[in-house]
N, C-alpha and C positions, 0 to 999 in steps of 0.2 A: 495578450493574445489578439490575433487578428479578428476583426468583426466580420470579415467577408466569408470565411470558411470555418465551419465547426471542426476542430481537430478530432481525429480518431485515435483512441488509446486502446491498448491491449488489456488494460487492467479494468476490471469491473467491480462493483460492490459485491462483497461476499467472497472474493478471491483471497487465497493465502499468498502473502508476499514476504520477501526478505528485504530488509533495509540494507542497501549496499554502501551508503555513505552517511556520515554524521555520527552522532554519539551512540546510536543504537545499532551500528553495524557489527557484524560478527567478529569475534576475536579468535586468535589462534590459541589452542590449548598447548600443553607441554609437549605433545607429539608433533606439533606443527600443523595439525588439522584444524579447520574452521568448525566452530560450534554454531550451527544454524538454528535460529528460533523463528519458525514461520508465524506470521501475525496476520490477523484478519483486517480486510479493508472495510471500514464502516461507510465511507462515502467518497465519491469521486467528484471533485469540483472541476468540471470540464473547462469552463471559461477562464479559470485562473491557472489551470494546468497543475493542480495539486490534489493530493489524496489525504484522507483522514484515516490513519492506521491506529488500531487498538494498542494502547500502551506505549506509544512513541510520541516524542516531542510534547511532554507534559509541562504545561505552564501553570503558574499560580495566579489566580484572579481574585482580587479583593472585591467583595460584593456588599452592597448596602442592604439593610433589612427591607423586605418587600412583603407583599401578600403571600407569594409562593414560598419564599425563604424568610421566615420571621426572625431568625437569628442573624443572618448575614455572615460576615467573616471571610476567611480565606478558603477558596474552592480550587481544586486541581482540575484543569481542563486540558483535553488533548487538542493540540493545534495542528493544522495541516502541514504536510511537507511536500516538496516538489515531486512530481511523478517520475522524474528521471532518477530519483534517489532510491527507487524500489524496483525489484525484479520479481516476476512470478515464481512461485515455489512449485517445482516438479516433484510430486510425491514418489513417482516411480523411480526417478533417477536420484532422489534424495539430495537435490541440489537446485539452486536457482537456474532458470533457463530462459532463453529468448523464445519469442513466439512468432509463428508465421500464420498467415491467413490463407485458407483455401475455400473455394465455393463448391458446394455440393447440393444438388437439387434445389438451387435458388437460395440457399442459406449460406451465410459466411461462418466458417468454423475456425476456431483458434486451436492451433496444434503446437505442442512443445517441440522445439528443434532438437533437444537432447534425446528424448525418449520416443518421439513421434506419436505420443498419446494425445487424444482429443481432450479439450478442457470442457 
C-alpha cells in the first residue's frame, strides 16, 4: 500500500460480510440459488488491505511448548484475506451489497445501495 495516503475502506470491525471469492465463497444449491453465510469481521488491517474474517482461511500452525501453551502442538489459526474478496451483507435485502457514503450533519454515513438502509 502507498505510504502517502491512508486508504478508506467501507468495511469495519464487527460488520457482517460475505466472501465472494476463494474457497469460502457461496455455492449454488439444487435450485440454482446461492446459499449465503454472513460472517463477522474480527479485524481490518488497513496498511495491508486485508481483513480477518471469522471461520475463513484457517491455517494450521505448529507451535513449540511455551509458558502460555505448555503442550505445544498443532493450532488452527485464521489468516487474513484481501479486502476485495469480501462484500458487506445487507440484512434487509438478504444479499451482499455495495456501499455509498453520504455526509449528514458533519458525519459520514455508510448506506447500502440495494436497500438504501444505513449501516
